N, C-alpha and C positions, 0 to 999 in steps of 0.2 A: 307226439302222436305216433302210433304204430301204423305201418302200412304193409300190405301184402303186395309184392311185386310178382305178377303172373306172366311167365314166358309162354306165349302161345305156341302150340305144336304146329308142325307142317307135315307134308307127306313123308319126308325123310325121317323125322323123329318118330312118326307113327309106324314106319317100316323098320325101326330099330337101328337106323344108321347112326353110328356113334360119332361124336365130334372128334376132329383130328387133334394132333399135338399142338398145332398153332393156336387153335381156339381155346383149348384147355389151358395153355400157357397164358393167353390174354385174359381169360376169365379168372385164373388164379391171381394174376396181378391186380385185376379189378377188385376181387374179393379182399385182397390184402389192403387196398385203399379203403374199402368199406369198413373193415375191421379196425384199422388204425384211426379212422374218423369216429369210431364208436357207434356206427349206424347199424351194422349187420347183427341181427339176433339169431338168424338161421337162414339156411339156403340149401337147396338140393335140386337135382335133376330127377325126373320121373320116368319110369319105364313106359313104353307105349301102352295104349289101352288094350292091346291084344292080351296083356297080362293082367287086366283090370276086371273089376266087377262093379256093378251098381246095384243098390237096393232101393227099389221103388216102394213108396208108402201110399196106401189108399185106405184111410181110416185105420183099422187094426190089422189089415192085410199087408204082408211084406212079400215082394217078388224080387228074386235075384236075376239080374241080367248080366251075362258074361260079355266081355269085350271081344273083339274091337268095336269101337263106336264110330258112327258116321260123323260127318261135319267136322273135319279136321280143324278148321279155323276156330271152332268153339272149344277145342281141347287144350289142356295145359301140359307143357313139356317140362316145366320146372318152376321154382318159386324162390323168393327171398322173403324174409320177414325183417323189416327195418324199423328202427326208432329214429324219427326225424322231427325237426321243429315244425315243418309245414308241408303241405302238398307241393308247394313250389320247390322246396328243397328236394323232395323225392323226385320230382320231374327233372330237375337239373342233374341228379345222380344217374337217373335212367338214361338221359341223353348222352352221358359219358360211357355207357355200357358198350362193350364190344358187340357187334351184331351177332345175336345168338344163333341165327339160322343161315348166315351167309348171304342169302338173297333177300327176298321179302320177309320181314319179321315184324312182329308186334308184341309189345310188352304192355300189360295193363297194370295200373296202380289203383289199389283199393284200400281206403281207410279201414282199420280194424275198430270195431266197437269197443269202447271202454265202459266200465261199470256206470259211470255218470250218464252215459247216453241213454240208459234205460229209465231214468227218472225215478218216480215213486214206485214203479214195479220192482225195482231192486231194493228190497227191504233190508233192514239191518241184518236179519237172519241170513238172507241170500248173500249179502256182502261178506259176512263171516264165513259162510261156506266157501265162497270164491277164494277168500284169503287162505283158508285151510288147504284147499286144493292146490293153490300156487305154491304154498310152503312145502307141501308133500312132493310136488313135481321137482322143486329145487333140491330137496333132500335126495330124491331118487337120482337126479342128474349127478349130484356130488358122489353118491355111492357108485354109480356106473364109472365115473372118472377114476375113483380110487381102485377099481379092479384092474 
């Protein structure tokens, strides 16, 4: 199963305070463990919401709202995408993570939908489309690496 690991923001991350060398070193070692275990598919830190925008949808209408956004505890400072055997495995890996914010921190684990989760709504045509898209993404990734 794939899971998205969401590192919650705090006032420091929203104010653009960058992690120090010690935390970057600890996270680098942790990421090495994830890679060696074959779990990590992707992972990145995110700029604060002062550099972000949201697009709100209301029927056919679209409204752009520029950051920063309130409610820091609801914001995301970074993420990983992992491939694990179970939610329990993901929890055990997160418990080993260096504290991402130093003081109070929170990391959320969310399962990623797979095609099978959509049941009959995922028609053979939609499955073929998804397969084509994934193949194209992989091709583009290989091309970027070759450059």
